Phi, psi and omega in degrees: 000133176238139182234132180233107181268148178204171174108355179291170179168191179258130181217151177281155176305137183093348181276185183228153173214151173238122175267146178236147176227107179278129185249134178218171181095217184279068187293336182288348177272352184281129177243356176201147177228151181203161169248134174241166173214154177222114176273160180305132177065017178236161178285154175293136181231151175288131177261308182201150179201163174214157180249166177293341177280353174104358180278144181230143177217153181226147171290149188304324187291346182245357181301134181086349180243325182251148176224127174262139180209172180216156177235107185289338178286317181271356184050050183227140175249138184242156169228105177275123183241117179244164178049049185295146181239156178305328180287355173277353179300124183183170166271127183257135182236139168262151183217152179228142175253119183210067185083317172226175180266138176239142183232141171271173174286158183280159172231131188275129174245124179238122181248118181268148181269000000 
């Protein structure tokens, strides 16, 4: 499984960004997808994820502001981020669970106040 994340950038507080994660390889082995983030000097944390069974979860700090979705035709997972806050500044990673964990390269999101 290969994951290619994109869409990061600089945005003002209150703005929006959409991250994309293009998925390729043995996609039929994937049973869960997620977005993680890691801010400077902090541990990597789960932001949002979903399973092939249809369950979706979000970390409390992004509930109501972020939405994870997927496009099975484009084999892409998205993270729509609205009402961004400076504390959302981090490197964002997409990840897939398929027997083992697969990680894409990070994409930097910077939210200015």
